[in-house]
N, C-alpha and C positions, 0 to 999 in steps of 0.2 A: 597858478599858471598851468594850463593844460599842455600836454606833451607835443601837441601840434601847433603851438603858438610861437615857436621859434624855429629858425632855420638850422637843421642839423648839418654838421660839417662846415658851418660858416667859418669858424676859425681856421680849419685846415685849408680851405680854399684861399682865404686871405693870406695865410702864411706862405703857402706854395707860390702865390702870385708875387709876393714882395721879397721873399728871402733870397739871399745870395746862395745859389746852388752849391757853391764851394765852401760855404761857411755854416754848415749844419752842425749842431751840437748833439742832438738826440733824435731818434725816430721811434715812434710806437707803431707796431704792426701786429696784425693777427693773421695766423696761418689757418686757412679754412679747414684743414684736417683736424686741428685742435681748437674747436670752436670756442671753448671757454678760456683759452690760454692767450694772453696778450703779452708780448715781449717788448722791452724797451732796450734799445741799443744806444749806448752813450760813448763819446770819445773825450779824451782829455783836452783836445783842441778841436777847433772847427775844421770840417773836412767835407768831402762830397758824399753823395748817397752810396757810391760804389764801395765805400769803406765801412758801411754798416751791413749787418747780417740780414739784409732784406732782399728778397727775390722779387723782381719786377713781374714775374709770372705767377708766383705762388702766394704772395702776401698781400693783404689789404692794409694799406697805410692808414692809421687812425690819427696820428698826430706827429708834428715835427716842431723842433726848436732850432733857431738859428739867428743869424745876423741879417737884418734887412739891407738890401742894396741901397735904399734911400735912407740916410740917417735921420731925416726929419720924421720918419715914422717912429723911430725909437732905436735904442742900442741893441735890443733883442726882442724877438717875437716868438711866442709859442702858440700853436694853433691846433685845435681839435674841434669840438663843438663850439667852444668859445675861443676868442682871440685874446691873448694876454701879451701886452707890450710893456717894455721897460723904457720909460721916458720921464722927464721932469714935467709934471702936469701944470697946465695953465687952464684953470677952470673957465676962464672967459673964452677960451678957444676949444672947449670940449666938444661943442657942436661941430666944429670944423674937423676935429680928430675923428669923430664918428663918420662924417661924410667921407673922409679919406679912407677909412677902413671899408665902408660900403662900396666905394669905387674900386678898391682892390678886390673885393669879393666878386664884383661883376666882370672883372677882367679875365681874359683867356691866356694871360702870359704864362701860366703854369704849364701849358701844353708844350712849351719849348723843351723843358727838362723833365716834367713829371706827367706827361700825357697818359702814361700807363695806369694812373689811378682811376681813369674812367673805364678801363677794361673790366674790372671786377670789383664790385662794391657790395658789402653787406648792407641790407636795407634796414633802416631803423625808424623810418617815418611810419607812425601808427596807422595813418589813413591809407598809405600805399600798401602796408602789410594786410590791413583789413580787406582791401579790394582784391588782393591776390588770393587771400584765403577764401573769399567769396567765389572767385573763379575756380579754385580747386574744389570747393564743395559742389559746385555745379557739375564739374566733370565726374565726380564720384556719383552724384545722383543720376546722371545721364549715362553712366557706364562708358564715358568717353575716356578710356584708360590707355590710349596709345602712348602718351608721354608721362604716365603716372606709374610709379613702381612702389614696392615696399621692400625695405632693406634695413638691416641692423645699422644704426648710425655710428657704430664704432667697431673696431676689429679685435677688441680684447677677448682673448680665449676663444675666438670664433672657430678655431680648428678643433676645439674640444666640445663644441655644441652638438648635442645629439638631436634634439627637436626644439621647436618653438611652441610657445603656448600663448593663448589670448585669454586674458582674465574675463572677458565678456562671454567666452565659450569654454569654460573650464574642463569640459569632458572631452575636448578634442586637442590632440597634439599634431603639429605639422612638421614635415621634413624641411619645408622652406616657407618663407613668407610670400604670399601671393595676394596682390591687391584685388584681383577678380574674385577669388574665393572669399576674401574678407567682405567685399561689397555684397556678395550674395548672402552671406551670413547675417549682415546687419539688416539688409532689406527683408529677408525672410523672418527676422525676429520682430519686425514691425517698427523698428527704430528709424529716426531721421538722422541724416548726416549733418553735424554741426561742428564748428571748430572746437567748441567746448567739449563735445563728446569725444572727439579725436584726442584731445589733450588729457582727458581723464582715463580713457581706455588704456590698459597696461599690456605690454608685451613682455613675455618672459622666455627663459630657456631652461632646458634640462641638459645636464652635462653627461657625457658618456660614463656609464657605470653608476649613475645615481638617478633617483626618481623625483627628487625635490625640484620644484619650479622656482627659479630666481627671476623675479620681475625687475627688469632693468630699465625699460624705456616706456614712453607713451607711444600710441599708434602714430600720433602726429610727428614725433621725432623719427619714426621709421619710414615716413613717406618721402619719396624722392619724386619731384615733379618738375617738369619743364614747361613753361608757358611762354609762347612766342608772341611778342608784340612787334609792331613795325620797326621800331628802333632798337629794341633790346630783347634779349632772352632773359627770363626770370627763372631762377632755379631754386627749388626748395631742397635743402640737404641738411640733415641733422637738426631740424627744427628752425633753421634760419633761412630767410629768403635772400638771394643774391641777384643783383642786376649785372648783366654781362653784355657788353657791346657786341653788336652783330658782326662787325669786322673781326673782332677778337675771336668769336665763335668760329668764323670761317678759317682763320689762320690756324687755330687749334685742330679743327677737323681735317684741314688739308695736310697738316703735318702727320696725322695718323694715317690718312689715305696713302701718302707717299711711301710709307713704311709697311703697308699692308701687303701680304703675300698669300698665295694659296697654301693650304696645309697638306701638301702632297705626300708627306711622309708620315702623317698621323691618320689613324682610323676615324671614321665618323663617331660622334657620341651617340649614346642611347638614352632615351627619355627615362628619367628616374635613376640613372646610373650615378653612383657616388664617385667622387674624384679618385679615391684610391683604386677603385675597381677599373675606372677608365685608364689610369696610369699603368696598372698591371697588364691590361689588355694591349695597350699601345706598346709596351715593352716586349711583346711577343714578336714584333716586327724585327727583321734582320738588322743587327747593328745598333739597336736601341736598348739602352740599359736603364733599369729602374733604380732611381736614387731617392724616391719619395720616402720621407721619414728618416733619412740619413742626416743626423744633426752633428755638426762639427763646430767647435768654438774657435773663432778667430783669435789671433794673438792680442791679448789685452782686453778682449770683450767680456762682458759680464755674463752673457748667455750664449749658447750655441745657436747656429743658424742652419737652415737647410740650403745646400748648394743649389739644387734644382730638383725637379720631379723626374725628368728624363734627360739622358745624355746619349748622343748618338756618335757614330764613328766619323761623321762629317764635322765634328767639333761644334755641334749645336747644343747649347745649354738651354733646356726647355723648361719653362715654368707654366703650369697648367692651372686653370681655374674655370669652373662652370660659369656660363653666362647667366648667372642668377641675378636677381634684383638685389644686389648686395654691394656695399662699399668695399668688400674684400677685393674687388677688381683694382681699386686704387692701391690697396695693400700689396697686391700681386706685383705691380710695377715697381714699387719701392723695394720689395723683396728681391727682385731680379737685379736691381741696381746695387744693393748692398752685397749680394753674393758675388757678383762679377768683380766688384772692387776688391773684395777679400781674396778672390781667386787670383787676381792680377798682382796684388801687392804683398800678399802674406804667404811666405814659404811655409810657415808653421801650419797654416790652414790647409794648404795643398798636401803637405806630408801626412797630416792627420787623416784627411779624407782618403788618400790612397792606401794608407795603412789599414784603415777600417774596412775598405773593400777587400784587401788581400786577406784579412783575418777571416773573411767569409768566402774565401776561395773564388773571388770575382776578379780574376787576373785581367780579363779582357777590358773590363771597365776601369780598373786601376791603371792600366797602361795609358789610358787617355788623359790622365792627370799628370802634367809635366812636373819634374822636380825643379827645373829652372823657371824663371819668370816667363810666362807665356807671351807670345806675340799676339796682342788682341786683334790684329788685322786678320788673323787666321781663325777667329772664333766669332760665333753669332749667338747673341742672346735672343731667344725666341719666346714671345708671350703668346701662349695658345689659349684662346677663350672658347670653351666648348659650348655651343648652342647655336640657335638659328642666326643667320647673318644675311638677312634679306638686303640690307642697305650698307653692308660693310661697316666701317668705323662709325658712320653716322647713326647707327643703331645703338651704340654705346652711350651711356649717360655722359653729359658734358664733362663733369669733373673726372670721370674715368679717362676720357680722351686727353684732358689736360695733364693728368698725372703720367699718362703714357708719353706725351710729348716731352715733359720735363725729364723723365727717366731716360728716354731715348737720346735726347740731346747730350746729357751728361755721359752716357755710355759711348756715344759717338765721339765725344771730345777725348775719350781715352782710346779711340780707334777701334772699338768693338763694332761689329755689324749688329743691327737690331731689326727685328721684324715682328709684326703683329699678325698672327694667324688665327682667323676665326673659323673654328671647326664646326661644321653643320651636324645636325642629328641625322642619322641614317634613316632612309625611307623603307619601312617594312611593308611588304605586300600584305594586303588584307586577307 
């Protein structure tokens, strides 16, 4: 049987249409940040979706198990690609049972409780994937790269990366991955763009203080592409294609736009300037303190975290990242959320941070760190993205916008103020 001869997610659709939403027993979900990790949440008794560790915004639901509302369907149903039902079989009525499941698949009843599953889906249909890959190849060949970028598909050790390397061009090392430069190199070498070529071509890194190249990913895994169709946005990230509903895209983008502010207290960026250099230059402004590289371990944590890159006298906790074609933007938003929660809840974390600053005779910065639990209503978490911002948040990759929305809403639930500041590059006179 070929992979395109059955309906993927058939069982999931059937299960969601017939299951009692308050009688779920397990939920399988995939978080798109961890593309190879699937989690299963189970309960000792049936319950509603809210009691499972599933985010309606972040997770892709792959399967559910629960009790059908209609007992004639069975006493239990589990749905993913296939539908599995528990019932006493009557082979004479097997045809009727199949029709019952087909009718359930064609229903839209799931939209009453589970409409969010249409917002974000990993695509597994080989024919659809092949078509999207063909569109991507055409964009690369035509140099239509406005919505195509190149980025590391994971954030492991990214802060320690010195340069990137392409196995196809071993004599050149790059400060950043750039799709335009890559297309020029491939074209100049006389090669054709194909999906097979992109999957075979390797991308590596060198780490600070070492010359060895570690090849970690394929070029295809490093491509980030957004293809807009009339009804959906299709996003390639980490080697996987996702289908995203247009109205969901607009909700996410609108959330980022509502929190977008001018970077009036930050200097413009400079082309080719590394983040540590930008942070040091920004800290020369009055009342802005450099905390880049200050690592402090929260109480009970396995490893230390960085509180922020910059801290100013107006109680703005600033996290900075270059507007590179990198998934580290998503990491930036998570980092800001984790540090703010530690700052708010962990007296040990605050004390260790202020002690470290005082050890270096940085009393002005240390005085900004309160001993008592801070009032989050007096603090702002600032995400500063250094780079061109012609279209504001709409210029950011969709998943970066989504991670910002998720982080911002969680921070605001704790009463922090949150802003997204897109810092432009300065214009130098010729």
